[in-house]
C-alpha positions as CSV (number, residue, x, y, z in Angstrom):
1,M,-17.7,34.6,12.2
2,D,-19.0,37.8,10.6
3,N,-17.3,37.0,7.3
4,V,-19.0,33.6,7.2
5,H,-22.4,35.2,7.9
6,E,-21.9,37.7,5.1
7,I,-21.0,35.0,2.6
8,K,-24.1,33.0,3.5
9,K,-26.3,36.1,3.1
10,N,-25.0,36.7,-0.4
11,G,-25.6,33.1,-1.3
12,D,-22.2,32.8,-2.9
13,D,-21.6,29.2,-1.9
14,D,-25.1,27.7,-2.1
15,D,-24.2,25.9,-5.3
16,C,-20.9,24.5,-4.1
17,T,-21.0,22.1,-1.1
18,K,-17.6,20.5,-1.7
19,I,-14.2,21.8,-2.6
20,M,-11.1,19.9,-3.8
21,L,-7.7,20.7,-2.2
22,I,-4.8,19.8,-4.5
23,S,-1.2,19.3,-3.2
24,N,2.1,20.2,-4.8
25,K,2.3,16.6,-6.0
26,G,-1.2,16.6,-7.5
27,G,-2.9,14.7,-4.7
28,C,-6.6,15.6,-4.4
29,Y,-8.5,15.9,-1.1
30,E,-12.2,16.7,-1.0
31,V,-13.5,18.7,2.0
32,D,-16.8,20.3,2.9
33,R,-16.7,23.9,1.7
34,K,-18.8,25.3,4.5
35,T,-16.7,23.6,7.2
36,F,-13.5,24.8,5.5
37,L,-14.9,28.3,5.3
38,Q,-15.8,28.3,9.0
39,A,-12.5,27.0,10.1
40,S,-9.9,28.7,7.9
41,S,-9.2,32.4,8.2
42,Y,-7.1,32.0,5.0
43,F,-10.2,30.8,3.0
44,Q,-12.4,33.5,4.6
45,A,-10.1,36.2,3.5
46,L,-9.9,34.7,0.0
47,V,-13.7,34.6,-0.3
48,N,-14.1,38.1,1.0
49,S,-11.5,39.3,-1.5
50,G,-13.8,38.5,-4.4
51,M,-11.0,36.8,-6.4
52,R,-12.0,34.2,-8.9
53,D,-10.3,31.3,-7.0
54,A,-12.7,31.9,-4.1
55,H,-15.6,30.4,-6.1
56,S,-13.7,27.6,-7.7
57,K,-14.3,24.0,-6.9
58,K,-10.6,23.4,-6.8
59,L,-7.8,25.0,-4.9
60,T,-4.1,24.2,-5.6
61,F,-1.4,24.7,-3.0
62,E,2.1,24.6,-4.4
63,C,3.7,24.7,-1.0
64,L,1.6,22.0,0.8
65,S,2.3,18.3,0.5
66,D,0.0,15.3,0.4
67,A,0.7,14.7,4.1
68,C,-0.4,18.2,4.9
69,L,-3.6,18.1,3.0
70,E,-4.4,14.6,4.4
71,E,-4.2,16.0,7.9
72,V,-6.4,18.9,7.2
73,S,-8.9,16.7,5.4
74,R,-9.0,14.4,8.4
75,F,-9.5,17.3,10.8
76,L,-12.3,19.0,8.7
77,S,-14.2,15.8,8.2
78,K,-14.4,15.2,12.0
79,L,-15.1,18.9,12.6
80,K,-18.1,18.6,10.2
81,D,-19.6,15.5,11.7
82,N,-20.2,16.3,15.3
83,D,-18.6,17.5,18.5
84,N,-18.3,14.0,19.9
85,R,-15.9,12.9,17.1
86,L,-14.0,16.2,17.6
87,E,-13.5,15.3,21.3
88,D,-12.2,11.9,20.2
89,L,-9.9,13.7,17.8
90,A,-8.5,15.8,20.6
91,K,-7.7,12.6,22.6
92,D,-5.8,11.1,19.7
93,I,-2.0,10.6,20.0
94,R,-0.7,11.3,16.5
95,P,2.8,10.3,15.4
96,L,5.2,13.3,15.4
97,M,5.7,13.2,11.6
98,H,2.0,13.6,11.0
99,I,1.9,16.3,13.7
100,E,4.5,18.3,11.8
101,S,2.5,18.1,8.6
102,G,-0.7,19.1,10.5
103,L,1.1,22.1,12.0
104,E,2.4,23.2,8.6
105,V,-1.0,23.2,7.0
106,S,-2.9,24.6,10.0
107,F,-0.6,27.6,10.2
108,Y,-0.7,28.1,6.4
109,L,-4.5,27.9,6.2
110,Q,-4.8,29.8,9.6
111,I,-7.0,27.2,11.3
112,T,-6.8,28.3,14.9
113,F,-8.6,25.3,16.5
114,M,-6.4,22.9,14.5
115,I,-3.3,24.7,15.7
116,D,-4.3,24.4,19.3
117,M,-5.2,20.7,18.9
118,Y,-1.9,19.9,17.2
119,R,0.0,21.8,19.8
120,N,-1.5,19.5,22.3
121,Y,-0.5,16.5,20.1
122,V,3.1,17.9,20.3
123,L,3.0,17.9,24.1
124,K,1.6,14.3,24.2
125,N,4.6,13.2,22.1
126,L,7.2,14.7,24.4
127,N,9.6,12.0,25.4
128,K,13.3,11.1,25.5
129,S,13.4,10.7,21.7
130,T,11.4,13.7,20.6
131,F,12.3,16.5,23.1
132,I,14.9,18.1,20.8
133,R,12.6,18.1,17.8
134,I,9.8,19.6,19.9
135,L,12.1,22.4,21.0
136,E,12.8,23.1,17.3
137,L,9.1,23.2,16.6
138,A,8.5,25.5,19.5
139,D,11.1,27.8,18.2
140,M,9.8,27.6,14.6
141,Y,6.2,28.5,15.6
142,C,7.1,30.8,18.5
143,W,5.5,28.7,21.2
144,P,7.0,29.8,24.5
145,E,4.6,27.6,26.5
146,V,5.8,24.5,24.5
147,T,9.4,25.5,25.1
148,D,8.7,25.8,28.8
149,N,7.1,22.3,28.8
150,A,10.0,20.9,26.9
151,F,12.5,22.3,29.3
152,N,10.4,21.1,32.3
153,F,10.7,17.7,30.7
154,I,14.5,18.1,30.4
155,F,14.8,19.3,34.0
156,D,12.7,16.4,35.3
157,N,14.6,13.7,33.4
158,L,18.1,15.2,33.0
159,Q,19.8,12.4,34.9
160,N,18.2,9.9,32.5
161,I,18.8,11.7,29.2
162,M,22.0,13.7,29.8
163,K,24.1,10.9,28.2
164,K,21.8,10.6,25.1
165,S,23.2,12.0,21.9
166,E,20.2,14.2,21.5
167,M,21.5,16.4,24.3
168,L,24.4,17.5,22.1
169,K,22.0,18.9,19.6
170,L,20.8,21.6,22.0
171,T,21.4,25.1,20.7
172,S,23.6,27.5,22.6
173,D,20.6,29.3,24.0
174,D,19.2,26.0,25.2
175,M,22.4,25.1,26.9
176,L,22.6,28.5,28.6
177,R,19.1,28.1,29.9
178,L,20.0,24.7,31.2
179,V,23.1,25.7,33.2
180,K,21.5,28.9,34.5
181,S,18.6,26.9,36.0
182,D,18.8,26.0,39.7
183,L,16.0,23.5,39.2
184,V,17.5,20.4,37.5
185,N,17.2,16.8,38.3
186,V,20.9,15.7,38.1
187,P,22.8,13.5,40.6
188,S,25.8,15.9,40.9
189,E,27.2,19.1,39.6
190,Y,30.1,17.2,38.1
191,E,27.8,15.4,35.7
192,L,26.4,18.7,34.5
193,F,30.0,19.9,34.0
194,K,30.9,16.9,31.8
195,L,27.8,17.5,29.7
196,V,28.7,21.1,29.1
197,V,32.3,20.1,28.1
198,E,31.0,17.4,25.8
199,W,28.6,19.8,24.1
200,I,31.4,22.4,23.6
201,L,33.6,19.8,21.9
202,V,31.1,18.8,19.3
203,D,31.8,21.8,17.1
204,V,34.6,24.3,17.0
205,P,32.3,27.4,16.8
206,R,30.8,26.3,20.1
207,R,34.1,27.1,21.9
208,K,33.1,30.8,22.0
209,W,30.4,29.8,24.5
210,T,33.0,28.1,26.8
211,E,33.5,30.9,29.3
212,E,29.8,31.8,29.6
213,L,28.7,28.2,30.1
214,L,31.4,27.1,32.5
215,N,31.0,30.2,34.7
216,K,27.5,28.9,35.5
217,I,28.9,25.6,36.8
218,N,29.2,25.6,40.6
219,F,32.5,23.9,41.3
220,N,31.9,24.3,45.0
221,L,29.1,21.8,44.8
222,M,31.6,19.2,43.7
223,T,33.8,16.9,45.8
224,I,37.5,17.7,46.1
225,I,38.3,14.9,43.6
226,E,35.6,16.0,41.2
227,K,37.0,19.6,41.3
228,Q,40.5,18.4,40.5
229,E,39.3,16.1,37.7
230,G,37.3,19.1,36.3
231,Y,40.4,21.3,36.3
232,N,42.4,18.6,34.6
233,I,39.8,18.1,31.9
234,L,39.9,21.9,31.1
235,S,43.7,21.8,31.0
236,E,43.9,18.7,28.7
237,L,41.3,20.0,26.3
238,Q,43.0,23.4,26.2
239,L,39.7,25.2,27.1
240,N,41.1,28.6,27.9
241,V,38.9,29.5,30.9
242,Q,39.5,29.3,34.6
243,P,36.1,28.8,36.2
244,R,35.6,31.4,38.9
245,G,33.7,28.9,41.1
246,C,30.4,30.4,42.1
247,D,30.1,31.4,45.7
248,S,29.3,28.2,47.5
249,N,26.1,29.7,48.8
250,H,24.8,29.3,45.2
251,S,23.0,26.0,44.9
252,R,21.3,23.7,42.4
253,T,18.8,21.0,43.1
254,V,21.4,18.3,42.8
255,G,21.9,15.3,45.0
256,T,19.7,13.4,47.4
257,L,18.1,14.7,50.6
258,F,18.5,12.2,53.5
259,A,17.0,12.3,57.0
260,F,17.0,10.1,60.1
261,G,16.1,10.4,63.8
262,E,17.9,9.5,66.9
263,P,17.9,5.8,68.1
264,T,14.7,4.8,69.8
265,T,14.4,2.6,72.9
266,I,12.4,-0.6,73.2
267,K,12.6,-2.1,76.7
268,R,15.9,-0.3,77.3
269,K,17.3,-1.7,74.0
270,R,18.4,0.9,71.5
271,K,17.2,0.6,68.0
272,N,18.9,2.4,65.1
273,Q,17.0,4.6,62.7
274,L,17.1,4.1,58.9
275,F,18.0,6.7,56.4
276,H,15.0,8.2,54.5
277,T,15.8,9.6,51.1
278,L,14.3,11.9,48.6
279,S,15.9,13.7,45.6
280,V,16.5,17.3,46.3
281,Y,14.8,18.1,42.9
282,D,11.6,16.3,43.9
283,F,11.6,17.9,47.4
284,F,12.2,21.4,46.0
285,K,9.7,21.1,43.2
286,A,6.9,19.8,45.4
287,S,7.4,22.6,48.0
288,N,7.4,25.2,45.2
289,D,4.5,23.9,43.1
290,K,2.1,26.9,43.1
291,N,-0.5,25.2,41.0
292,K,-0.4,22.0,43.1
293,T,0.1,19.8,40.0
294,T,3.1,17.9,41.3
295,T,2.5,14.5,42.8
296,A,3.1,14.5,46.5
297,A,6.8,14.0,47.2
298,K,7.7,11.0,49.3
299,F,10.6,10.1,51.5
300,K,11.5,6.5,51.1
301,N,13.3,4.0,53.2
302,G,16.9,4.3,52.0
303,G,18.0,1.0,53.5
304,V,21.0,2.5,55.3
305,V,21.2,2.2,59.0
306,A,22.5,5.2,61.0
307,P,25.2,4.4,63.6
308,L,25.6,5.3,67.3
309,H,23.4,2.7,68.9
310,Y,23.6,4.3,72.3
311,Y,24.3,8.0,71.5
312,K,22.1,11.0,71.8
313,H,22.4,14.6,70.9
314,Y,25.3,14.0,68.5
315,K,26.0,16.6,65.7
316,S,26.3,16.0,62.0
317,C,28.0,17.7,59.1
318,V,28.5,17.1,55.4
319,A,31.9,17.7,53.9
320,D,33.3,16.5,50.5
321,N,30.1,14.4,49.9
322,R,30.5,12.5,53.2
323,L,28.4,12.6,56.3
324,Y,30.2,13.0,59.6
325,I,28.7,12.4,63.0
326,A,30.5,13.4,66.2
327,G,30.0,13.8,69.9
328,G,26.9,13.0,71.9
329,Y,26.6,11.0,75.1
330,L,25.7,7.5,76.1
331,T,22.1,7.0,77.0
332,N,22.6,5.6,80.5
333,S,22.3,7.0,83.9
334,F,25.8,8.5,83.8
335,R,26.5,11.2,81.3
336,I,29.6,10.1,79.3
337,Y,30.4,12.7,76.7
338,K,31.9,11.0,73.7
339,K,34.8,12.0,71.5
340,R,34.0,9.5,68.7
341,T,33.5,10.5,65.1
342,F,31.9,8.4,62.4
343,V,31.8,9.0,58.6
344,Y,29.4,7.7,56.0
345,D,30.4,7.3,52.4
346,P,27.4,7.3,50.0
347,V,29.5,5.7,47.3
348,S,30.5,2.6,49.2
349,R,27.4,2.9,51.4
350,E,29.4,2.1,54.5
351,W,30.0,3.7,57.9
352,S,33.5,3.8,59.4
353,Q,35.0,5.3,62.5
354,V,37.8,7.9,62.3
355,S,40.0,9.6,64.9
356,D,38.4,10.8,68.1
357,M,38.0,14.4,69.0
358,H,40.3,15.7,71.8
359,V,37.3,16.8,73.8
360,G,34.1,14.8,74.2
361,R,31.1,17.2,73.9
362,V,27.5,17.7,73.1
363,K,25.4,20.8,72.1
364,F,28.2,22.2,70.0
365,Y,28.5,23.7,66.5
366,F,29.8,21.3,63.9
367,G,30.5,22.7,60.4
368,A,32.9,22.6,57.5
369,V,35.0,25.1,55.5
370,D,36.8,23.9,52.4
371,G,36.4,20.2,53.3
372,I,37.8,20.7,56.9
373,L,35.5,20.0,59.8
374,Y,35.2,22.3,62.9
375,A,33.8,21.5,66.3
376,V,33.2,24.6,68.3
377,A,32.5,24.9,72.0
378,G,29.6,22.9,73.5
379,F,29.1,21.1,76.8
380,S,31.6,18.6,78.3
381,S,30.8,18.2,82.0
382,N,30.9,22.0,81.9
383,P,30.5,24.6,79.2
384,T,33.6,24.6,77.1
385,R,35.6,27.0,74.9
386,S,37.4,24.2,73.1
387,V,37.6,24.4,69.3
388,E,39.2,21.8,67.1
389,K,39.3,20.9,63.4
390,F,39.4,17.5,61.6
391,V,41.4,17.1,58.4
392,P,39.9,14.1,56.6
393,C,43.0,13.3,54.4
394,E,45.1,13.1,57.6
395,N,42.5,11.5,59.8
396,R,43.5,13.8,62.5
397,W,42.0,16.4,64.9
398,Y,43.9,19.6,65.7
399,E,43.2,21.9,68.6
400,L,42.6,25.5,67.6
401,A,42.2,28.9,69.2
402,P,39.4,28.5,71.8
403,L,36.1,30.5,71.6
404,P,36.6,33.6,73.8
405,T,33.4,32.7,75.7
406,A,32.4,29.2,76.8
407,A,29.0,28.3,75.4
408,H,26.8,25.4,74.7
409,N,23.5,25.2,72.7
410,L,25.0,27.8,70.4
411,A,24.4,27.8,66.6
412,G,26.7,28.5,63.7
413,T,27.1,28.8,59.9
414,V,29.7,29.4,57.3
415,C,29.7,32.6,55.2
416,N,32.5,33.6,52.8
417,S,34.8,31.0,54.3
418,K,34.4,32.4,57.8
419,I,32.7,30.6,60.6
420,Y,30.0,32.6,62.5
421,V,28.7,31.3,65.8
422,C,26.3,33.1,68.1
423,G,24.0,32.7,71.2
424,G,24.0,29.7,73.5
425,R,24.4,29.7,77.2
426,N,26.9,29.0,79.9
427,N,27.4,28.9,83.7
428,V,27.6,32.7,83.8
429,S,24.8,33.7,81.4
430,W,21.4,32.2,81.1
431,S,21.5,33.0,77.4
432,L,24.0,34.8,75.2
433,D,23.6,37.4,72.5
434,L,27.3,37.3,71.4
435,L,28.3,36.9,67.8
436,W,31.8,35.6,66.9
437,Q,33.6,35.3,63.6
438,Y,36.4,32.8,63.1
439,D,39.0,33.1,60.3
440,P,40.5,29.6,59.6
441,I,43.5,31.1,57.8
442,R,44.5,33.2,60.8
443,N,43.2,30.9,63.5
444,K,41.6,33.9,65.3
445,W,38.2,34.8,66.7
446,Y,36.7,38.3,66.1
447,K,33.9,39.8,68.1
448,K,31.0,41.2,66.1
449,S,27.9,43.1,67.0
450,P,25.6,41.2,69.3
451,M,22.2,39.8,68.3
452,L,19.1,41.9,69.1
453,T,17.8,39.1,71.3
454,A,19.9,36.7,73.4
455,R,18.9,33.1,72.7
456,F,20.0,29.5,72.5
457,D,18.9,26.4,70.6
458,H,18.3,28.5,67.5
459,V,19.0,27.8,63.8
460,M,21.5,29.7,61.6
461,T,22.1,29.9,57.9
462,S,23.8,32.2,55.4
463,I,23.2,33.5,51.9
464,G,25.6,35.8,50.2
465,N,26.8,38.3,52.8
466,K,23.8,37.8,55.0
467,V,23.6,35.6,58.1
468,F,20.2,34.6,59.5
469,V,19.3,33.6,63.0
470,V,15.9,31.9,63.5
471,G,13.9,30.9,66.5
472,G,15.5,29.3,69.6
473,I,14.7,29.8,73.3
474,I,14.9,33.0,75.4
475,C,15.7,32.7,79.1
476,H,14.2,35.2,81.6
477,A,15.9,35.0,85.0
478,D,17.2,37.1,87.8
479,D,18.2,34.1,89.8
480,V,17.8,30.3,89.9
481,E,14.4,30.6,91.5
482,S,12.9,32.9,88.9
483,I,13.9,31.1,85.7
484,R,11.4,31.3,82.8
485,Y,11.9,30.0,79.3
486,E,10.1,31.4,76.2
487,E,10.3,30.4,72.6
488,A,11.9,33.0,70.4
489,M,9.3,33.5,67.6
490,D,11.4,35.7,65.3
491,M,14.2,35.8,62.8
492,E,17.1,38.3,62.7
493,A,19.4,39.1,59.8
494,Y,23.0,40.1,60.1
495,D,24.9,41.9,57.4
496,C,28.5,40.8,57.3
497,L,29.6,43.9,55.5
498,T,28.0,46.5,57.7
499,D,28.1,44.5,61.0
500,Q,24.5,45.3,61.7
501,W,21.5,43.2,62.8
502,T,17.9,43.6,61.6
503,S,14.7,41.9,62.8
504,V,13.0,40.6,59.7
505,L,10.3,38.0,60.4
506,Q,7.9,36.7,63.0
507,L,7.5,32.9,63.1
508,K,4.1,31.1,63.1
509,R,5.6,28.1,64.9
510,C,8.6,27.6,67.1
511,I,11.9,26.5,65.7
512,I,14.1,24.9,68.4
513,N,17.4,23.4,67.3
514,F,15.7,21.8,64.4
515,P,17.8,20.3,61.6
516,S,17.7,22.4,58.5
517,I,18.8,22.9,54.9
518,T,18.9,26.0,52.7
519,I,18.1,25.5,49.0
520,N,17.7,28.3,46.4
521,N,17.3,31.1,49.0
522,S,14.8,29.2,51.2
523,L,15.4,27.8,54.6
524,Y,13.7,24.5,55.4
525,T,13.5,23.3,59.0
526,F,12.4,19.8,60.0
527,D,10.6,19.2,63.3
528,D,12.8,17.2,65.8
529,Y,10.4,16.2,68.5
530,S,13.1,14.3,70.4
531,Y,13.9,17.5,72.3
532,R,10.4,17.3,73.9
533,H,10.5,13.7,74.9
534,C,7.1,13.4,73.4
535,K,5.3,10.3,72.4
536,K,5.4,9.0,68.8
537,I,3.7,11.2,66.2
538,N,2.3,10.5,62.8
539,Y,3.6,13.6,61.1
540,I,6.6,15.8,60.7
541,D,6.1,19.5,60.0
542,V,8.5,21.3,57.6
543,Q,8.7,25.1,57.8
544,K,9.9,26.9,54.7
545,L,11.1,30.5,55.0
546,N,11.8,32.3,51.7
547,L,14.7,34.6,52.4
548,S,15.0,36.2,49.0
549,K,13.2,39.4,50.0
550,Y,15.9,40.1,52.7
551,L,18.8,39.8,50.3
552,D,20.7,42.4,48.3
553,D,21.0,41.9,44.5
554,D,24.5,40.3,45.0
555,D,23.1,38.0,47.7
556,A,20.1,36.9,45.7
557,N,22.3,35.3,43.1
558,K,24.0,33.1,45.8
559,N,22.6,30.1,47.6
560,L,23.5,27.6,50.3
561,N,23.2,23.9,50.0
562,G,24.0,21.7,53.0
563,I,23.2,20.6,56.5
564,V,24.6,22.0,59.7
565,G,28.1,21.9,58.1
566,D,27.5,24.4,55.4
567,W,29.1,24.5,52.0
568,S,31.8,27.1,52.1
569,S,33.4,29.7,49.7
570,T,37.0,30.2,48.7
571,D,36.6,33.9,48.8
572,K,38.6,35.7,51.5
573,E,37.7,38.9,53.4
574,N,39.9,41.5,54.9
575,I,39.4,41.8,58.7
576,S,39.8,45.1,60.4
577,P,42.4,45.1,63.2
578,R,39.9,46.8,65.5
579,D,37.9,43.6,65.6
580,D,40.8,41.4,66.7
581,V,40.2,39.6,70.0
582,D,43.0,37.8,71.8
583,N,42.8,34.0,71.6
584,V,42.8,33.6,75.4
585,G,39.3,35.2,75.6
586,E,37.9,38.6,76.5
587,D,38.9,40.1,79.8
588,G,41.1,37.1,80.6
589,Y,38.1,34.8,80.9
590,N,38.9,31.2,81.7
591,I,36.4,28.4,82.0
592,E,38.1,27.2,85.2
593,D,37.1,30.5,86.8
594,D,33.4,29.9,86.2
595,I,31.2,30.2,89.3
596,E,28.7,27.4,89.5
597,T,25.3,29.1,89.6
598,I,23.0,26.4,88.5
599,D,22.6,22.8,89.8
600,E,23.1,19.7,87.7
601,N,19.5,19.3,86.7
602,L,19.3,22.9,85.5
603,R,22.6,22.6,83.6
604,D,21.2,19.6,81.9
605,Y,17.9,21.5,81.2
606,F,17.5,19.8,77.8
607,D,16.1,16.7,79.6
608,S,14.3,18.2,82.5
609,I,12.6,21.6,82.0
610,D,9.3,23.0,81.0
611,Y,9.2,25.6,78.2
612,M,6.7,28.4,77.9
613,D,5.2,29.4,74.5
614,S,4.8,32.9,73.2
615,E,1.4,33.2,74.9
616,G,2.6,32.2,78.3
617,R,1.4,28.6,78.2
618,F,3.7,25.9,79.5
619,I,4.7,23.1,77.3
620,D,5.4,19.9,79.1
621,L,8.7,18.5,77.9
622,H,9.2,15.9,80.6
623,N,9.5,12.2,80.0
624,T,6.3,11.0,81.6
625,N,6.8,7.2,81.0
626,P,7.8,5.4,84.3
627,V,10.9,3.4,84.3
628,G,10.3,-0.2,83.3
629,D,7.3,0.6,81.2
630,D,6.9,-1.6,78.1
631,K,7.0,1.5,76.0
632,D,10.2,3.4,75.1
633,D,10.9,7.0,76.2
634,H,9.0,8.2,73.1
635,G,6.0,6.0,73.7
636,T,6.8,3.3,71.1
637,D,5.3,0.0,71.8
638,E,7.6,-3.0,72.0
639,N,6.0,-4.7,69.0
640,E,6.0,-1.6,66.8
641,D,8.8,-1.1,64.3
642,S,9.5,2.4,63.3
643,N,11.7,1.2,60.5
644,S,9.3,-0.7,58.2
645,E,10.9,-3.3,56.1
646,D,8.9,-2.3,53.2
647,G,10.2,1.3,53.4
648,E,8.1,4.0,55.1
649,E,6.9,6.8,52.8
650,F,6.2,10.3,53.8
651,D,3.4,12.1,52.0
652,F,4.3,15.7,51.4
653,N,1.3,18.1,51.7
654,E,1.1,21.8,52.3
655,I,-1.0,22.8,55.4
656,N,-0.5,26.6,55.3
657,Q,-0.9,28.8,52.3
658,E,-1.1,32.2,53.9
659,S,2.1,33.5,52.5
660,K,4.4,32.5,49.6
661,D,7.3,33.6,51.8
662,Y,6.4,31.5,54.8
663,Q,4.9,28.1,54.3
664,I,4.4,25.0,56.4
665,Y,4.3,21.5,55.0
666,R,3.5,18.2,56.7
667,Y,5.0,14.8,56.2
668,K,2.5,12.1,57.3
669,T,4.3,9.1,58.8
670,K,3.3,5.8,60.4
671,N,5.6,6.2,63.3
672,S,8.1,8.9,63.9
673,H,9.9,11.1,66.5
674,G,11.0,13.7,64.1
675,F,14.3,14.0,62.2
676,H,17.5,14.7,64.2
677,C,19.8,14.7,61.1
678,V,19.0,16.1,57.7
679,G,21.4,16.8,54.8
680,I,22.3,16.4,51.2
681,L,24.6,13.8,49.6
682,N,25.4,12.8,46.0
683,F,24.6,9.1,45.8
684,P,25.7,7.2,42.7
685,T,22.9,6.6,40.2
686,N,22.8,2.9,40.9
687,V,22.5,3.5,44.6
688,Q,19.7,6.0,44.0
689,D,17.8,3.5,42.0
690,N,18.2,0.9,44.7
691,N,16.9,3.4,47.3
């Protein structure tokens, strides 16, 4: 305020305490001259210039309206009175039309504090009716922070505002920013596609943006029917572009995250688990909120009952926006490995049974490629090599080329329309390091470079051309008497192009066959305590591993969205003949030739062994409850109900902030045994509202 001090020293304004501001319509607004001088850089420059108008009792502004001068008069009067009234002024919620007048005059007269105050007014007015105009104001006054806030509002509320006519007023730059973003709150990719098409059709000049916009739409996040409808729309409207279909590893925060555990037992009576649901957008935003300004995300009771009253250790997979559950065994004293397959339709909200698998199995890989489901290997009285696929439109399972090596407790993923499975164990090897690639087109398995560490019960995912193997269990044994199990506390990355493995990360906590999803280059694993036969817990830990730093530039632009049955790509690879392995298995291996080297209890280790952690301490995984106890095998009291009728909610809080690349979150629950099944479905809007 040196200029103000200089004016006071010279005594130039001692004889003039008021000044009249005159609008372009002749309206007069009297303000305190001293306050005006202190606040306005424009007036300060005028006074210091020595011009005659600087000492006049009237100033006429040919470019400012009555509304503008009324706003500045209001502001200066409260600025003059005291700070308390100024605080009240800052708390006001001004109508947008008055705000625009205030902005115009504050920028013209260069009143910085008024600009800041009215910018806050703008943000307070951000709603479904004003967001377009606020974007225009942000562009007019070069306010990137207001633009960011407006887009955050759009991303938060897109599913509620995408059908409003205001969305069609977005500029081409705004639409590009929208479709490029992975963080949008929209029920499905198909809805975003329809919005883009509608925006293009508003005006002929917009057609030049067709290719650039539609190439950002991920057709592989749509169902088969939605894809076909999308292609039909483009054809009918003569939009001359063939969407290339982003790699299916690319994901957007569309859909609803669901989770449920295995059935619990109360006095030997099985009780089903309810679905718990949370929008993918809310889940991802809460887990990536660096400033901790987001309200804690909450899983809510979805009201949908999971099937399989008596089954355990079944596998799940999402394909074409339907959840499939297959395999498992009955929970009685005799192990009966089931062939049954169930499907859940989020549109009808109904479960139905489809054709049975040829081989009943547990501990197998269950995934999907282009809407076709694949069941690979597993355990069925003995480790099996059996591989089969399910074609939903035919309701039929087909037997395929068997896995060259029998294995159970293996893991798998889909990368570039190829299935990759690795690890596991069988009657010959305590744990396996083998990696196999399956080509669905050729119906052949190809042997790839083995993992750095043999393991089983691990988690796999893929992004771009990279496959990641996380956690699991390592078996150390020379014979049956010297078996020792250790948690694998690392992650390995496999490059599909170079056929090489690299050790990339050390885990803070174990990950043992946990259900997982991969969203926007991050892997999320959800604790499943059922494998430990532990008593009920009041929390579920979620580990987030940011995989971006381990990706090449091409990989970083791709992303995976799905559960164990990963979304797949339509791209095809050329396979070198040197990798071809005969379908009958390596070295003539046949499961009937296996030599029994472990007894029944060890083969069924999942229910009967102790594990050892990375520091050599044993973790008791036994079921310690005696038969006939009033508590179930997880310690649930007879009168306790894990499925609250009111809907159990899970508070989402971060418990580890050591690294932005590796974070651990905790869901606090009233009564839980962990999640056995986690995935993403696109529920209709009315179903989401009900949930």
